[in-house]
TIDO-638078 format. One record per residue (C-alpha): x, y, z. Coordinates in steps of 0.2 Angstrom, whole numbers, plus 5000, padded with zeros to 4 digits. Layout:
N
<atom><X>X</X><Y>Y</Y><Z>Z</Z></atom>
...
END
This chain:
335
<atom><X>5000</X><Y>5000</Y><Z>5000</Z></atom>
<atom><X>5007</X><Y>5017</Y><Z>4996</Z></atom>
<atom><X>5014</X><Y>5027</Y><Z>5011</Z></atom>
<atom><X>5002</X><Y>5041</Y><Z>5007</Z></atom>
<atom><X>4988</X><Y>5030</Y><Z>5010</Z></atom>
<atom><X>4995</X><Y>5023</Y><Z>5026</Z></atom>
<atom><X>4998</X><Y>5041</Y><Z>5031</Z></atom>
<atom><X>4980</X><Y>5046</Y><Z>5027</Z></atom>
<atom><X>4972</X><Y>5033</Y><Z>5038</Z></atom>
<atom><X>4985</X><Y>5036</Y><Z>5052</Z></atom>
<atom><X>4980</X><Y>5054</Y><Z>5053</Z></atom>
<atom><X>4962</X><Y>5048</Y><Z>5058</Z></atom>
<atom><X>4969</X><Y>5037</Y><Z>5072</Z></atom>
<atom><X>4967</X><Y>5045</Y><Z>5089</Z></atom>
<atom><X>4978</X><Y>5043</Y><Z>5105</Z></atom>
<atom><X>4966</X><Y>5029</Y><Z>5110</Z></atom>
<atom><X>4970</X><Y>5020</Y><Z>5093</Z></atom>
<atom><X>4952</X><Y>5021</Y><Z>5087</Z></atom>
<atom><X>4947</X><Y>5029</Y><Z>5070</Z></atom>
<atom><X>4931</X><Y>5035</Y><Z>5063</Z></atom>
<atom><X>4936</X><Y>5026</Y><Z>5046</Z></atom>
<atom><X>4938</X><Y>5010</Y><Z>5055</Z></atom>
<atom><X>4921</X><Y>5013</Y><Z>5064</Z></atom>
<atom><X>4912</X><Y>5015</Y><Z>5048</Z></atom>
<atom><X>4919</X><Y>4998</Y><Z>5042</Z></atom>
<atom><X>4917</X><Y>4989</Y><Z>5058</Z></atom>
<atom><X>4899</X><Y>4994</Y><Z>5059</Z></atom>
<atom><X>4896</X><Y>4981</Y><Z>5044</Z></atom>
<atom><X>4899</X><Y>4968</Y><Z>5057</Z></atom>
<atom><X>4889</X><Y>4976</Y><Z>5070</Z></atom>
<atom><X>4903</X><Y>4983</Y><Z>5081</Z></atom>
<atom><X>4899</X><Y>5000</Y><Z>5089</Z></atom>
<atom><X>4910</X><Y>5015</Y><Z>5086</Z></atom>
<atom><X>4926</X><Y>5016</Y><Z>5096</Z></atom>
<atom><X>4928</X><Y>4997</Y><Z>5097</Z></atom>
<atom><X>4941</X><Y>4994</Y><Z>5083</Z></atom>
<atom><X>4959</X><Y>4998</Y><Z>5088</Z></atom>
<atom><X>4973</X><Y>5001</Y><Z>5075</Z></atom>
<atom><X>4986</X><Y>4988</Y><Z>5075</Z></atom>
<atom><X>4996</X><Y>4991</Y><Z>5059</Z></atom>
<atom><X>4995</X><Y>4996</Y><Z>5041</Z></atom>
<atom><X>5005</X><Y>4987</Y><Z>5027</Z></atom>
<atom><X>4997</X><Y>4978</Y><Z>5013</Z></atom>
<atom><X>4981</X><Y>4982</Y><Z>5022</Z></atom>
<atom><X>4975</X><Y>4992</Y><Z>5037</Z></atom>
<atom><X>4973</X><Y>4980</Y><Z>5052</Z></atom>
<atom><X>4962</X><Y>4984</Y><Z>5067</Z></atom>
<atom><X>4959</X><Y>4973</Y><Z>5082</Z></atom>
<atom><X>4941</X><Y>4970</Y><Z>5087</Z></atom>
<atom><X>4938</X><Y>4964</Y><Z>5105</Z></atom>
<atom><X>4925</X><Y>4950</Y><Z>5105</Z></atom>
<atom><X>4920</X><Y>4941</Y><Z>5121</Z></atom>
<atom><X>4937</X><Y>4941</Y><Z>5129</Z></atom>
<atom><X>4946</X><Y>4937</Y><Z>5113</Z></atom>
<atom><X>4951</X><Y>4946</Y><Z>5097</Z></atom>
<atom><X>4946</X><Y>4947</Y><Z>5079</Z></atom>
<atom><X>4955</X><Y>4957</Y><Z>5066</Z></atom>
<atom><X>4947</X><Y>4969</Y><Z>5054</Z></atom>
<atom><X>4957</X><Y>4971</Y><Z>5038</Z></atom>
<atom><X>4953</X><Y>4983</Y><Z>5024</Z></atom>
<atom><X>4961</X><Y>4991</Y><Z>5009</Z></atom>
<atom><X>4957</X><Y>5007</Y><Z>4999</Z></atom>
<atom><X>4948</X><Y>5004</Y><Z>4983</Z></atom>
<atom><X>4962</X><Y>5014</Y><Z>4974</Z></atom>
<atom><X>4974</X><Y>5000</Y><Z>4979</Z></atom>
<atom><X>4964</X><Y>4984</Y><Z>4976</Z></atom>
<atom><X>4948</X><Y>4979</Y><Z>4968</Z></atom>
<atom><X>4934</X><Y>4971</Y><Z>4978</Z></atom>
<atom><X>4935</X><Y>4955</Y><Z>4968</Z></atom>
<atom><X>4953</X><Y>4951</Y><Z>4973</Z></atom>
<atom><X>4948</X><Y>4952</Y><Z>4992</Z></atom>
<atom><X>4933</X><Y>4942</Y><Z>4989</Z></atom>
<atom><X>4943</X><Y>4928</Y><Z>4981</Z></atom>
<atom><X>4955</X><Y>4927</Y><Z>4996</Z></atom>
<atom><X>4941</X><Y>4927</Y><Z>5008</Z></atom>
<atom><X>4932</X><Y>4913</Y><Z>4999</Z></atom>
<atom><X>4949</X><Y>4903</Y><Z>4998</Z></atom>
<atom><X>4952</X><Y>4905</Y><Z>5017</Z></atom>
<atom><X>4934</X><Y>4900</Y><Z>5021</Z></atom>
<atom><X>4935</X><Y>4884</Y><Z>5010</Z></atom>
<atom><X>4951</X><Y>4879</Y><Z>5017</Z></atom>
<atom><X>4945</X><Y>4881</Y><Z>5035</Z></atom>
<atom><X>4929</X><Y>4872</Y><Z>5031</Z></atom>
<atom><X>4939</X><Y>4858</Y><Z>5024</Z></atom>
<atom><X>4949</X><Y>4856</Y><Z>5040</Z></atom>
<atom><X>4965</X><Y>4866</Y><Z>5035</Z></atom>
<atom><X>4974</X><Y>4875</Y><Z>5049</Z></atom>
<atom><X>4970</X><Y>4893</Y><Z>5043</Z></atom>
<atom><X>4959</X><Y>4906</Y><Z>5051</Z></atom>
<atom><X>4942</X><Y>4908</Y><Z>5045</Z></atom>
<atom><X>4934</X><Y>4925</Y><Z>5039</Z></atom>
<atom><X>4919</X><Y>4931</Y><Z>5049</Z></atom>
<atom><X>4903</X><Y>4935</Y><Z>5039</Z></atom>
<atom><X>4896</X><Y>4953</Y><Z>5040</Z></atom>
<atom><X>4879</X><Y>4956</Y><Z>5045</Z></atom>
<atom><X>4874</X><Y>4955</Y><Z>5027</Z></atom>
<atom><X>4881</X><Y>4937</Y><Z>5027</Z></atom>
<atom><X>4894</X><Y>4942</Y><Z>5015</Z></atom>
<atom><X>4913</X><Y>4938</Y><Z>5019</Z></atom>
<atom><X>4919</X><Y>4954</Y><Z>5012</Z></atom>
<atom><X>4910</X><Y>4971</Y><Z>5010</Z></atom>
<atom><X>4914</X><Y>4988</Y><Z>5002</Z></atom>
<atom><X>4911</X><Y>5003</Y><Z>5013</Z></atom>
<atom><X>4910</X><Y>5021</Y><Z>5008</Z></atom>
<atom><X>4921</X><Y>5030</Y><Z>5021</Z></atom>
<atom><X>4928</X><Y>5048</Y><Z>5024</Z></atom>
<atom><X>4943</X><Y>5042</Y><Z>5014</Z></atom>
<atom><X>4934</X><Y>5034</Y><Z>5000</Z></atom>
<atom><X>4929</X><Y>5016</Y><Z>4997</Z></atom>
<atom><X>4937</X><Y>5002</Y><Z>5008</Z></atom>
<atom><X>4936</X><Y>4984</Y><Z>5004</Z></atom>
<atom><X>4935</X><Y>4974</Y><Z>5020</Z></atom>
<atom><X>4935</X><Y>4958</Y><Z>5029</Z></atom>
<atom><X>4935</X><Y>4951</Y><Z>5047</Z></atom>
<atom><X>4945</X><Y>4936</Y><Z>5052</Z></atom>
<atom><X>4945</X><Y>4925</Y><Z>5068</Z></atom>
<atom><X>4961</X><Y>4925</Y><Z>5078</Z></atom>
<atom><X>4974</X><Y>4911</Y><Z>5076</Z></atom>
<atom><X>4975</X><Y>4900</Y><Z>5092</Z></atom>
<atom><X>4991</X><Y>4899</Y><Z>5101</Z></atom>
<atom><X>5007</X><Y>4910</Y><Z>5101</Z></atom>
<atom><X>5020</X><Y>4916</Y><Z>5089</Z></atom>
<atom><X>5036</X><Y>4907</Y><Z>5087</Z></atom>
<atom><X>5053</X><Y>4916</Y><Z>5085</Z></atom>
<atom><X>5066</X><Y>4908</Y><Z>5074</Z></atom>
<atom><X>5079</X><Y>4909</Y><Z>5087</Z></atom>
<atom><X>5068</X><Y>4897</Y><Z>5098</Z></atom>
<atom><X>5061</X><Y>4886</Y><Z>5085</Z></atom>
<atom><X>5063</X><Y>4868</Y><Z>5088</Z></atom>
<atom><X>5067</X><Y>4855</Y><Z>5075</Z></atom>
<atom><X>5050</X><Y>4848</Y><Z>5079</Z></atom>
<atom><X>5041</X><Y>4864</Y><Z>5076</Z></atom>
<atom><X>5051</X><Y>4867</Y><Z>5060</Z></atom>
<atom><X>5045</X><Y>4850</Y><Z>5054</Z></atom>
<atom><X>5027</X><Y>4855</Y><Z>5058</Z></atom>
<atom><X>5030</X><Y>4871</Y><Z>5049</Z></atom>
<atom><X>5035</X><Y>4861</Y><Z>5033</Z></atom>
<atom><X>5020</X><Y>4849</Y><Z>5035</Z></atom>
<atom><X>5008</X><Y>4864</Y><Z>5037</Z></atom>
<atom><X>5014</X><Y>4872</Y><Z>5021</Z></atom>
<atom><X>5013</X><Y>4856</Y><Z>5011</Z></atom>
<atom><X>4995</X><Y>4852</Y><Z>5018</Z></atom>
<atom><X>4990</X><Y>4870</Y><Z>5012</Z></atom>
<atom><X>4997</X><Y>4867</Y><Z>4995</Z></atom>
<atom><X>4988</X><Y>4850</Y><Z>4994</Z></atom>
<atom><X>4972</X><Y>4856</Y><Z>5001</Z></atom>
<atom><X>4971</X><Y>4872</Y><Z>4990</Z></atom>
<atom><X>4973</X><Y>4862</Y><Z>4974</Z></atom>
<atom><X>4959</X><Y>4867</Y><Z>4963</Z></atom>
<atom><X>4953</X><Y>4882</Y><Z>4973</Z></atom>
<atom><X>4963</X><Y>4895</Y><Z>4964</Z></atom>
<atom><X>4950</X><Y>4902</Y><Z>4953</Z></atom>
<atom><X>4952</X><Y>4921</Y><Z>4952</Z></atom>
<atom><X>4969</X><Y>4922</Y><Z>4960</Z></atom>
<atom><X>4982</X><Y>4932</Y><Z>4951</Z></atom>
<atom><X>4998</X><Y>4923</Y><Z>4945</Z></atom>
<atom><X>5014</X><Y>4928</Y><Z>4955</Z></atom>
<atom><X>5028</X><Y>4939</Y><Z>4949</Z></atom>
<atom><X>5016</X><Y>4949</Y><Z>4938</Z></atom>
<atom><X>5026</X><Y>4965</Y><Z>4945</Z></atom>
<atom><X>5041</X><Y>4960</Y><Z>4935</Z></atom>
<atom><X>5033</X><Y>4965</Y><Z>4918</Z></atom>
<atom><X>5035</X><Y>4983</Y><Z>4924</Z></atom>
<atom><X>5054</X><Y>4982</Y><Z>4929</Z></atom>
<atom><X>5059</X><Y>4989</Y><Z>4912</Z></atom>
<atom><X>5048</X><Y>5004</Y><Z>4912</Z></atom>
<atom><X>5050</X><Y>5008</Y><Z>4931</Z></atom>
<atom><X>5069</X><Y>5006</Y><Z>4931</Z></atom>
<atom><X>5073</X><Y>5011</Y><Z>4913</Z></atom>
<atom><X>5088</X><Y>5021</Y><Z>4920</Z></atom>
<atom><X>5095</X><Y>5005</Y><Z>4928</Z></atom>
<atom><X>5102</X><Y>4994</Y><Z>4914</Z></atom>
<atom><X>5111</X><Y>4982</Y><Z>4926</Z></atom>
<atom><X>5095</X><Y>4979</Y><Z>4936</Z></atom>
<atom><X>5084</X><Y>4977</Y><Z>4920</Z></atom>
<atom><X>5097</X><Y>4965</Y><Z>4912</Z></atom>
<atom><X>5098</X><Y>4954</Y><Z>4928</Z></atom>
<atom><X>5079</X><Y>4953</Y><Z>4930</Z></atom>
<atom><X>5077</X><Y>4948</Y><Z>4912</Z></atom>
<atom><X>5089</X><Y>4934</Y><Z>4915</Z></atom>
<atom><X>5079</X><Y>4928</Y><Z>4930</Z></atom>
<atom><X>5062</X><Y>4929</Y><Z>4921</Z></atom>
<atom><X>5069</X><Y>4920</Y><Z>4905</Z></atom>
<atom><X>5074</X><Y>4905</Y><Z>4917</Z></atom>
<atom><X>5057</X><Y>4907</Y><Z>4926</Z></atom>
<atom><X>5047</X><Y>4906</Y><Z>4909</Z></atom>
<atom><X>5054</X><Y>4888</Y><Z>4906</Z></atom>
<atom><X>5049</X><Y>4881</Y><Z>4923</Z></atom>
<atom><X>5036</X><Y>4867</Y><Z>4923</Z></atom>
<atom><X>5018</X><Y>4872</Y><Z>4928</Z></atom>
<atom><X>5011</X><Y>4855</Y><Z>4930</Z></atom>
<atom><X>5001</X><Y>4851</Y><Z>4946</Z></atom>
<atom><X>5016</X><Y>4844</Y><Z>4955</Z></atom>
<atom><X>5025</X><Y>4860</Y><Z>4954</Z></atom>
<atom><X>5012</X><Y>4874</Y><Z>4952</Z></atom>
<atom><X>4996</X><Y>4879</Y><Z>4961</Z></atom>
<atom><X>4988</X><Y>4889</Y><Z>4975</Z></atom>
<atom><X>5001</X><Y>4897</Y><Z>4986</Z></atom>
<atom><X>5000</X><Y>4907</Y><Z>5002</Z></atom>
<atom><X>5013</X><Y>4919</Y><Z>4997</Z></atom>
<atom><X>5020</X><Y>4924</Y><Z>5014</Z></atom>
<atom><X>5020</X><Y>4908</Y><Z>5025</Z></atom>
<atom><X>5034</X><Y>4914</Y><Z>5037</Z></atom>
<atom><X>5034</X><Y>4913</Y><Z>5055</Z></atom>
<atom><X>5026</X><Y>4929</Y><Z>5059</Z></atom>
<atom><X>5010</X><Y>4924</Y><Z>5049</Z></atom>
<atom><X>5005</X><Y>4909</Y><Z>5060</Z></atom>
<atom><X>5002</X><Y>4905</Y><Z>5078</Z></atom>
<atom><X>5007</X><Y>4889</Y><Z>5087</Z></atom>
<atom><X>4998</X><Y>4876</Y><Z>5098</Z></atom>
<atom><X>5005</X><Y>4859</Y><Z>5102</Z></atom>
<atom><X>4998</X><Y>4851</Y><Z>5087</Z></atom>
<atom><X>5006</X><Y>4864</Y><Z>5075</Z></atom>
<atom><X>5003</X><Y>4881</Y><Z>5067</Z></atom>
<atom><X>4988</X><Y>4890</Y><Z>5061</Z></atom>
<atom><X>4991</X><Y>4902</Y><Z>5046</Z></atom>
<atom><X>4984</X><Y>4919</Y><Z>5043</Z></atom>
<atom><X>4987</X><Y>4934</Y><Z>5032</Z></atom>
<atom><X>4983</X><Y>4928</Y><Z>5015</Z></atom>
<atom><X>4986</X><Y>4945</Y><Z>5007</Z></atom>
<atom><X>4998</X><Y>4938</Y><Z>4995</Z></atom>
<atom><X>4989</X><Y>4922</Y><Z>4990</Z></atom>
<atom><X>4992</X><Y>4918</Y><Z>4971</Z></atom>
<atom><X>4995</X><Y>4905</Y><Z>4958</Z></atom>
<atom><X>5013</X><Y>4900</Y><Z>4958</Z></atom>
<atom><X>5027</X><Y>4887</Y><Z>4960</Z></atom>
<atom><X>5027</X><Y>4878</Y><Z>4976</Z></atom>
<atom><X>5045</X><Y>4880</Y><Z>4977</Z></atom>
<atom><X>5043</X><Y>4899</Y><Z>4976</Z></atom>
<atom><X>5031</X><Y>4898</Y><Z>4991</Z></atom>
<atom><X>5044</X><Y>4888</Y><Z>5001</Z></atom>
<atom><X>5058</X><Y>4900</Y><Z>4996</Z></atom>
<atom><X>5049</X><Y>4915</Y><Z>5003</Z></atom>
<atom><X>5043</X><Y>4905</Y><Z>5019</Z></atom>
<atom><X>5060</X><Y>4900</Y><Z>5025</Z></atom>
<atom><X>5069</X><Y>4916</Y><Z>5023</Z></atom>
<atom><X>5073</X><Y>4916</Y><Z>5041</Z></atom>
<atom><X>5082</X><Y>4899</Y><Z>5039</Z></atom>
<atom><X>5092</X><Y>4904</Y><Z>5023</Z></atom>
<atom><X>5105</X><Y>4916</Y><Z>5018</Z></atom>
<atom><X>5101</X><Y>4930</Y><Z>5006</Z></atom>
<atom><X>5102</X><Y>4919</Y><Z>4991</Z></atom>
<atom><X>5090</X><Y>4906</Y><Z>4997</Z></atom>
<atom><X>5102</X><Y>4893</Y><Z>5003</Z></atom>
<atom><X>5101</X><Y>4886</Y><Z>5020</Z></atom>
<atom><X>5111</X><Y>4897</Y><Z>5033</Z></atom>
<atom><X>5124</X><Y>4888</Y><Z>5043</Z></atom>
<atom><X>5116</X><Y>4892</Y><Z>5060</Z></atom>
<atom><X>5099</X><Y>4885</Y><Z>5054</Z></atom>
<atom><X>5104</X><Y>4870</Y><Z>5044</Z></atom>
<atom><X>5095</X><Y>4857</Y><Z>5055</Z></atom>
<atom><X>5079</X><Y>4868</Y><Z>5056</Z></atom>
<atom><X>5079</X><Y>4870</Y><Z>5037</Z></atom>
<atom><X>5082</X><Y>4851</Y><Z>5034</Z></atom>
<atom><X>5068</X><Y>4848</Y><Z>5047</Z></atom>
<atom><X>5056</X><Y>4859</Y><Z>5037</Z></atom>
<atom><X>5060</X><Y>4850</Y><Z>5021</Z></atom>
<atom><X>5057</X><Y>4833</Y><Z>5030</Z></atom>
<atom><X>5040</X><Y>4839</Y><Z>5036</Z></atom>
<atom><X>5035</X><Y>4846</Y><Z>5019</Z></atom>
<atom><X>5041</X><Y>4830</Y><Z>5010</Z></atom>
<atom><X>5031</X><Y>4819</Y><Z>5022</Z></atom>
<atom><X>5015</X><Y>4827</Y><Z>5015</Z></atom>
<atom><X>5019</X><Y>4830</Y><Z>4996</Z></atom>
<atom><X>5034</X><Y>4828</Y><Z>4985</Z></atom>
<atom><X>5048</X><Y>4841</Y><Z>4983</Z></atom>
<atom><X>5063</X><Y>4835</Y><Z>4974</Z></atom>
<atom><X>5081</X><Y>4841</Y><Z>4973</Z></atom>
<atom><X>5078</X><Y>4849</Y><Z>4957</Z></atom>
<atom><X>5065</X><Y>4860</Y><Z>4965</Z></atom>
<atom><X>5077</X><Y>4863</Y><Z>4980</Z></atom>
<atom><X>5090</X><Y>4869</Y><Z>4968</Z></atom>
<atom><X>5078</X><Y>4883</Y><Z>4962</Z></atom>
<atom><X>5077</X><Y>4892</Y><Z>4979</Z></atom>
<atom><X>5091</X><Y>4904</Y><Z>4974</Z></atom>
<atom><X>5081</X><Y>4908</Y><Z>4958</Z></atom>
<atom><X>5065</X><Y>4912</Y><Z>4967</Z></atom>
<atom><X>5075</X><Y>4922</Y><Z>4980</Z></atom>
<atom><X>5080</X><Y>4933</Y><Z>4966</Z></atom>
<atom><X>5063</X><Y>4934</Y><Z>4958</Z></atom>
<atom><X>5055</X><Y>4938</Y><Z>4975</Z></atom>
<atom><X>5068</X><Y>4952</Y><Z>4978</Z></atom>
<atom><X>5064</X><Y>4959</Y><Z>4961</Z></atom>
<atom><X>5045</X><Y>4959</Y><Z>4964</Z></atom>
<atom><X>5047</X><Y>4966</Y><Z>4981</Z></atom>
<atom><X>5058</X><Y>4980</Y><Z>4974</Z></atom>
<atom><X>5043</X><Y>4985</Y><Z>4962</Z></atom>
<atom><X>5031</X><Y>4985</Y><Z>4976</Z></atom>
<atom><X>5042</X><Y>4995</Y><Z>4988</Z></atom>
<atom><X>5046</X><Y>5008</Y><Z>4974</Z></atom>
<atom><X>5027</X><Y>5010</Y><Z>4971</Z></atom>
<atom><X>5024</X><Y>5012</Y><Z>4989</Z></atom>
<atom><X>5037</X><Y>5025</Y><Z>4992</Z></atom>
<atom><X>5030</X><Y>5037</Y><Z>4978</Z></atom>
<atom><X>5035</X><Y>5055</Y><Z>4980</Z></atom>
<atom><X>5039</X><Y>5061</Y><Z>4997</Z></atom>
<atom><X>5029</X><Y>5076</Y><Z>5004</Z></atom>
<atom><X>5037</X><Y>5092</Y><Z>5008</Z></atom>
<atom><X>5034</X><Y>5089</Y><Z>5026</Z></atom>
<atom><X>5031</X><Y>5071</Y><Z>5033</Z></atom>
<atom><X>5029</X><Y>5065</Y><Z>5051</Z></atom>
<atom><X>5044</X><Y>5057</Y><Z>5059</Z></atom>
<atom><X>5037</X><Y>5040</Y><Z>5059</Z></atom>
<atom><X>5034</X><Y>5041</Y><Z>5040</Z></atom>
<atom><X>5051</X><Y>5048</Y><Z>5036</Z></atom>
<atom><X>5059</X><Y>5034</Y><Z>5046</Z></atom>
<atom><X>5048</X><Y>5021</Y><Z>5037</Z></atom>
<atom><X>5053</X><Y>5029</Y><Z>5020</Z></atom>
<atom><X>5071</X><Y>5027</Y><Z>5025</Z></atom>
<atom><X>5069</X><Y>5009</Y><Z>5030</Z></atom>
<atom><X>5060</X><Y>5005</Y><Z>5014</Z></atom>
<atom><X>5073</X><Y>5014</Y><Z>5003</Z></atom>
<atom><X>5087</X><Y>5004</Y><Z>5012</Z></atom>
<atom><X>5077</X><Y>4988</Y><Z>5009</Z></atom>
<atom><X>5075</X><Y>4992</Y><Z>4991</Z></atom>
<atom><X>5094</X><Y>4994</Y><Z>4988</Z></atom>
<atom><X>5097</X><Y>4977</Y><Z>4996</Z></atom>
<atom><X>5084</X><Y>4969</Y><Z>4985</Z></atom>
<atom><X>5091</X><Y>4977</Y><Z>4969</Z></atom>
<atom><X>5109</X><Y>4970</Y><Z>4974</Z></atom>
<atom><X>5102</X><Y>4953</Y><Z>4977</Z></atom>
<atom><X>5093</X><Y>4953</Y><Z>4960</Z></atom>
<atom><X>5109</X><Y>4958</Y><Z>4951</Z></atom>
<atom><X>5120</X><Y>4945</Y><Z>4961</Z></atom>
<atom><X>5108</X><Y>4931</Y><Z>4957</Z></atom>
<atom><X>5107</X><Y>4936</Y><Z>4939</Z></atom>
<atom><X>5126</X><Y>4936</Y><Z>4937</Z></atom>
<atom><X>5126</X><Y>4919</Y><Z>4946</Z></atom>
<atom><X>5113</X><Y>4912</Y><Z>4934</Z></atom>
<atom><X>5123</X><Y>4919</Y><Z>4919</Z></atom>
<atom><X>5139</X><Y>4910</Y><Z>4924</Z></atom>
<atom><X>5129</X><Y>4894</Y><Z>4926</Z></atom>
<atom><X>5122</X><Y>4896</Y><Z>4909</Z></atom>
<atom><X>5139</X><Y>4899</Y><Z>4901</Z></atom>
<atom><X>5146</X><Y>4884</Y><Z>4910</Z></atom>
END
């Protein structure tokens, strides 16, 4: 989401963390004004809704950033997975019985949904056990297996890469490296063993854990893609910048793969593509960050200036990774 949109919403948030915009949206689920409390804004605005001693989460995005159909597709996917027994949070129907609604607010149309909380607690990578890493891999494999055939209406991943040439026309090195990565990607198989519905962001901070394993949430990036791409993005905490297992996390990485392979196949050829997908993800993230940054205002609040600086630094890191992996692929092709 553009930083300008985040700032527009943030300006409506009071010292008590409520917002009249969130009140207008939450009313569709029967919540009175002042109930929703701002939590964070990134791909969407997220507010906490207290509900009988537990929390639900209100998520909405400006209509200028995303169409209502894309949110409805994600909500339907989550509902069908949850109803089928998958460990994912379920959307909560609005008073209209719809899983998603579009609300006219003081900041324009907002497309919204509410989701149940994920039971359990978050797990930090530094404390992740081999058993949990195995459960993590199993959970992602089950999601890939259970979501087969449920991808109608989802976008294909890496669509952002079509805009690299225009957006970065001044950066020949980046454009050339991205072209090399996308050329390799275009030759990858799309058969059902390799390609299907993916979560898109199945990392540790998007799931909560109980003894039986994790429950996933935050399906903002759900798409049709290669399963290996989903794995590459999920295990970034366990790998180095190129997508290869980090020395300090090798046993966790291996446990994750063991768990995944215990549910569905993932061969060594796919494993060897993790660096390629690390580069492709970096290129896609670079596009999203650049769009989000936009043009800075003459005067910005400190929090926004700091966020802009952080994202600018992240963009530089992504750019270099795309170039490095592009060079590496070039050497492999020549050899």
